[in-house]
C-alpha positions as CSV (number, residue, x, y, z in Angstrom):
1,M,-0.4,32.7,-5.6
2,K,0.8,29.1,-5.1
3,T,4.5,28.2,-5.4
4,R,5.3,26.4,-8.7
5,F,7.7,23.5,-8.8
6,K,9.1,21.9,-12.0
7,A,11.0,18.6,-12.2
8,Q,12.0,16.1,-14.8
9,V,10.2,13.4,-12.8
10,I,7.6,13.8,-10.1
11,I,6.6,10.9,-7.9
12,V,3.3,11.1,-6.1
13,G,3.5,9.0,-3.0
14,G,6.2,8.7,-0.3
15,G,5.7,5.1,0.6
16,L,8.2,2.3,-0.2
17,A,7.5,2.4,-3.9
18,G,7.9,6.1,-4.2
19,V,11.0,6.4,-2.0
20,S,12.7,3.5,-3.9
21,A,12.0,5.1,-7.2
22,G,13.3,8.4,-5.9
23,L,16.5,6.7,-4.8
24,Y,17.1,5.1,-8.2
25,L,16.3,8.3,-10.2
26,G,18.5,10.3,-7.9
27,R,21.4,8.0,-8.5
28,A,20.7,8.3,-12.2
29,L,21.3,12.0,-11.8
30,R,17.7,12.9,-12.7
31,D,15.9,15.9,-11.4
32,V,13.3,14.1,-9.2
33,L,10.7,15.4,-6.7
34,V,8.7,13.1,-4.4
35,I,5.5,14.5,-3.2
36,D,4.5,12.9,0.1
37,N,1.2,13.4,2.0
38,G,2.6,11.4,4.9
39,K,0.0,8.6,4.8
40,S,1.9,5.6,3.7
41,M,0.4,2.3,4.9
42,A,3.9,1.4,6.2
43,R,3.3,3.7,9.1
44,W,0.8,1.2,10.5
45,E,3.5,-1.5,10.8
46,P,5.3,-1.2,14.1
47,H,7.4,-4.3,13.5
48,V,8.2,-5.5,10.0
49,E,9.7,-8.9,10.1
50,N,9.7,-9.9,6.4
51,Y,11.8,-7.1,4.8
52,L,15.0,-8.6,3.6
53,G,18.1,-7.5,5.4
54,F,16.6,-6.8,8.8
55,P,16.8,-10.1,10.8
56,N,15.6,-8.4,14.0
57,G,12.8,-6.6,12.3
58,I,12.3,-2.8,11.7
59,S,9.3,-0.5,12.1
60,G,7.6,0.8,8.9
61,E,8.3,4.4,10.0
62,K,12.0,3.6,10.5
63,L,12.2,1.9,7.1
64,L,10.6,5.0,5.4
65,H,12.9,7.3,7.4
66,N,16.0,5.4,6.3
67,G,14.9,5.2,2.7
68,K,14.2,8.9,2.5
69,R,17.5,9.7,4.0
70,Q,19.2,7.4,1.5
71,A,17.3,9.0,-1.5
72,R,18.1,12.5,-0.4
73,K,21.8,11.5,-0.2
74,Y,21.6,11.1,-4.0
75,G,19.7,14.3,-4.8
76,A,16.1,13.3,-4.6
77,L,13.9,16.1,-3.2
78,F,10.9,15.6,-1.0
79,H,7.9,17.9,-0.6
80,A,5.0,17.5,1.8
81,D,1.7,18.1,0.0
82,K,-1.5,16.4,-1.2
83,I,-2.1,16.4,-4.9
84,T,-5.7,17.2,-5.6
85,S,-5.8,17.1,-9.5
86,A,-3.7,16.2,-12.5
87,R,-3.8,16.7,-16.2
88,Q,-1.6,16.3,-19.3
89,S,-0.2,19.7,-20.3
90,R,-0.4,21.1,-23.8
91,N,3.4,21.3,-24.3
92,G,3.9,17.7,-23.0
93,G,4.3,16.3,-19.6
94,F,1.9,16.6,-16.7
95,A,0.5,19.5,-14.6
96,L,-0.4,18.8,-11.0
97,K,-2.3,20.9,-8.4
98,G,-1.6,20.4,-4.7
99,Q,-3.0,22.0,-1.6
100,T,0.1,24.1,-1.2
101,A,1.7,24.3,-4.6
102,N,1.5,23.6,-8.3
103,Y,3.8,21.2,-10.2
104,H,4.9,20.3,-13.7
105,C,7.0,17.3,-14.9
106,E,8.1,15.4,-18.0
107,R,7.3,12.0,-16.5
108,L,5.0,11.1,-13.7
109,L,5.0,8.1,-11.4
110,L,1.9,7.4,-9.3
111,A,2.8,5.5,-6.1
112,T,-0.4,6.5,-4.3
113,G,-1.0,3.2,-2.7
114,I,-4.0,1.6,-1.1
115,F,-6.1,1.9,2.0
116,H,-7.1,-1.2,3.9
117,I,-10.5,-0.8,5.5
118,P,-10.4,-1.6,9.2
119,P,-13.4,-2.8,11.2
120,D,-15.6,0.1,12.3
121,I,-15.7,-1.1,15.9
122,R,-14.8,0.7,19.1
123,G,-11.5,-0.4,20.5
124,F,-9.8,-1.7,17.3
125,S,-7.8,1.4,16.2
126,S,-5.2,1.3,19.0
127,C,-4.5,-2.4,18.2
128,L,-3.6,-1.9,14.5
129,G,-0.3,-3.6,13.7
130,H,-0.1,-5.1,17.2
131,S,-2.9,-7.5,17.5
132,M,-5.2,-6.5,14.6
133,F,-3.8,-7.1,11.1
134,F,-4.6,-7.0,7.4
135,C,-2.1,-9.5,5.9
136,K,-1.5,-13.1,6.8
137,D,1.6,-13.2,4.6
138,C,3.1,-10.4,6.7
139,D,1.9,-11.3,10.2
140,G,0.8,-15.0,10.2
141,H,4.1,-16.1,11.5
142,R,3.9,-13.9,14.5
143,V,0.5,-15.2,15.7
144,R,1.3,-18.9,15.6
145,G,-0.7,-20.9,18.0
146,K,-2.9,-18.0,19.1
147,A,-6.7,-17.7,19.3
148,L,-7.4,-16.0,15.9
149,L,-10.5,-14.3,14.5
150,I,-11.1,-13.5,10.9
151,Y,-13.4,-10.5,10.4
152,G,-15.6,-10.6,7.3
153,W,-18.4,-12.4,5.4
154,T,-17.1,-13.2,1.9
155,D,-15.2,-16.0,0.0
156,E,-12.0,-14.1,0.8
157,T,-12.9,-14.3,4.5
158,A,-13.4,-18.1,4.3
159,E,-10.2,-18.6,2.3
160,Y,-8.3,-16.4,4.8
161,A,-9.6,-18.5,7.7
162,L,-8.7,-21.8,6.0
163,G,-5.2,-20.4,5.2
164,M,-4.6,-19.4,8.9
165,L,-5.0,-23.0,10.0
166,Q,-1.3,-23.3,8.9
167,Y,-0.4,-21.0,11.8
168,S,-3.0,-22.0,14.4
169,S,-5.6,-24.6,15.2
170,R,-7.7,-22.0,16.9
171,V,-9.3,-20.0,14.1
172,S,-12.9,-18.6,14.0
173,I,-14.8,-16.2,11.8
174,V,-16.9,-13.2,13.0
175,T,-19.3,-11.5,10.5
176,D,-20.5,-8.7,12.8
177,A,-24.2,-9.1,12.0
178,R,-23.6,-9.5,8.2
179,K,-25.1,-12.6,6.6
180,P,-22.3,-14.8,5.2
181,C,-22.2,-14.5,1.4
182,W,-19.5,-17.0,0.6
183,S,-20.0,-19.8,-1.8
184,G,-21.4,-23.2,-1.0
185,R,-18.0,-24.7,-1.5
186,S,-16.5,-22.3,1.0
187,G,-19.2,-23.1,3.5
188,K,-18.5,-26.8,3.1
189,L,-14.8,-26.3,3.6
190,L,-15.3,-24.3,6.8
191,K,-17.5,-27.1,8.2
192,K,-15.0,-29.8,7.1
193,Y,-12.1,-28.1,8.9
194,G,-14.2,-27.1,11.9
195,I,-14.0,-23.3,11.7
196,P,-16.7,-21.7,13.8
197,V,-18.7,-18.8,12.4
198,Y,-20.1,-16.2,14.8
199,T,-22.7,-13.9,13.1
200,D,-23.8,-11.7,16.1
201,C,-23.2,-7.9,16.1
202,I,-19.9,-6.9,17.8
203,K,-20.3,-4.2,20.4
204,E,-16.7,-3.5,21.2
205,A,-13.2,-5.0,21.4
206,V,-11.7,-5.2,24.8
207,H,-7.9,-4.8,24.9
208,Q,-5.0,-4.5,27.4
209,G,-2.8,-1.8,26.0
210,R,-2.6,-2.7,22.3
211,Q,-3.3,-6.4,22.8
212,L,-6.8,-7.7,22.0
213,Q,-8.4,-9.8,24.7
214,V,-12.1,-10.2,24.2
215,L,-14.9,-9.3,21.7
216,R,-18.1,-8.3,23.3
217,F,-21.3,-9.0,21.3
218,A,-24.5,-7.0,21.5
219,D,-26.4,-9.9,23.1
220,G,-23.9,-10.0,26.0
221,D,-21.8,-12.9,24.8
222,K,-18.0,-12.7,24.8
223,L,-15.3,-14.4,22.7
224,S,-11.6,-14.6,23.6
225,V,-9.2,-13.3,20.9
226,Q,-5.4,-12.8,20.8
227,A,-5.2,-11.6,17.2
228,L,-7.7,-10.5,14.5
229,F,-7.3,-10.3,10.7
230,T,-9.8,-8.2,8.8
231,T,-11.0,-8.8,5.3
232,R,-13.3,-5.8,4.8
233,G,-11.6,-4.9,1.5
234,D,-9.4,-2.2,0.1
235,I,-9.7,1.2,-1.5
236,Y,-7.2,1.8,-4.3
237,L,-6.1,5.5,-4.4
238,N,-6.5,5.9,-8.1
239,K,-8.1,9.3,-8.4
240,L,-5.2,10.9,-10.3
241,A,-4.9,7.9,-12.6
242,K,-8.6,8.2,-13.5
243,A,-8.2,11.9,-14.2
244,L,-5.3,11.2,-16.6
245,G,-7.3,8.5,-18.4
246,A,-5.2,5.5,-17.3
247,R,-6.7,2.1,-17.7
248,L,-7.9,0.4,-14.4
249,D,-8.9,-3.2,-13.8
250,E,-12.2,-4.2,-12.3
251,E,-11.0,-3.8,-8.7
252,G,-9.7,-0.3,-9.4
253,Q,-6.0,-1.1,-9.6
254,I,-3.9,0.8,-12.2
255,E,-2.9,-1.5,-15.1
256,V,0.8,-1.4,-15.9
257,D,3.1,-3.2,-18.3
258,A,6.4,-5.0,-17.4
259,C,8.1,-1.5,-17.1
260,M,5.3,-0.2,-14.8
261,Q,4.1,2.1,-17.6
262,T,0.3,2.8,-17.7
263,S,-1.9,3.1,-20.8
264,V,-0.9,6.8,-20.8
265,R,2.4,7.7,-22.4
266,G,4.9,9.0,-19.8
267,L,2.7,8.0,-16.9
268,Y,3.9,5.2,-14.6
269,A,2.5,3.5,-11.5
270,A,4.1,1.3,-8.9
271,G,3.3,-0.3,-5.5
272,C,0.0,-1.4,-4.0
273,V,-2.1,0.8,-6.4
274,T,-1.2,-1.7,-9.1
275,P,-2.2,-5.4,-9.4
276,A,0.9,-6.4,-7.4
277,N,0.8,-8.4,-4.2
278,C,0.8,-5.6,-1.6
279,Q,4.0,-6.2,0.2
280,M,6.6,-3.6,1.2
281,I,9.5,-5.3,-0.5
282,I,7.5,-5.8,-3.7
283,A,6.5,-2.2,-3.7
284,A,10.1,-1.1,-3.3
285,G,11.1,-3.5,-6.1
286,Q,8.4,-2.0,-8.4
287,G,9.5,1.5,-7.6
288,A,13.0,0.5,-8.7
289,V,11.7,-1.1,-12.0
290,A,9.6,2.0,-12.7
291,A,12.6,4.3,-12.0
292,Q,14.8,2.4,-14.4
293,A,12.2,2.5,-17.1
294,I,11.6,6.2,-16.7
295,N,15.4,6.8,-16.8
296,R,15.7,4.9,-20.0
297,D,12.7,6.6,-21.5
298,L,14.2,10.0,-20.8
299,F,17.5,8.8,-22.3
300,L,16.0,7.6,-25.5
301,T,13.9,10.8,-25.8
302,S,17.1,12.9,-25.4
303,L,18.8,10.9,-28.1
304,K,15.8,11.3,-30.5
305,L,15.7,15.1,-29.9
306,G,19.5,15.5,-30.0
307,I,19.7,17.0,-26.5
308,L,21.7,14.3,-24.7
309,K,23.6,15.9,-21.9
310,R,27.3,15.1,-21.2
311,A,29.0,15.2,-17.8
312,G,31.5,18.0,-17.4
313,N,35.1,17.5,-16.6
314,S,35.8,17.2,-12.9
């Protein structure tokens, strides 16, 4: 029989949003459990340069480690598991099933995040976060003046390439045998600003250590590259939100109000699984907002039910 855990608040997701929420709820003296499957996108970032307070940068792994240590200091508990299903329980709250245990809580925060789809090309995986990137806002500054390639074939790709001209004059697009499907306007802008488009099939990425050097095409041609940004799209990890009946937008993001509450009473969401700009510092901020809202919700409920707890004399 699986172990059963019960907490006032359960947070599904141990990334920056979930850890931040755990910290705030722990400091609010709430019984909070963070369930972490260890797959935060932050682990792909070896050197985060735009998180306030770290002028020399910090790795995503270290940022998570420090955050969890800080949250544990104030009583937040962490458990390693993958939640496979969720439902609203008959007596209120939420019931969750994991691979190793079952869980129940009064309030639930989904900080399940997002998965950026990398190029499916041999040689790319070891370059993630070093010379292959997903976000120009995060990493554009670090590739200034380099030979940049934008991987994709949509209007987003074209806009990305045009935006990267702010960082380098050497920007090209590779579509990897896909026919460009961007708009006529995007096509005209690419021509106007002299951004080359290569449509041949990519055979492999040649790299030295984790530094991209050359793309080899199937026809034998080569293209020098120092950094590549991919625009293949994202997968929003919204399975639990769907199961609980939360409203999603057209892209699959969980819709939330200003307090990060979903369309389901008592269910909250924060971080990159919502329509926020997917940045670590924004995710952490949303986690804090959600935690404060959950804390107030529990406080008002206790007042209504006449079960407000009082601190004992020390």
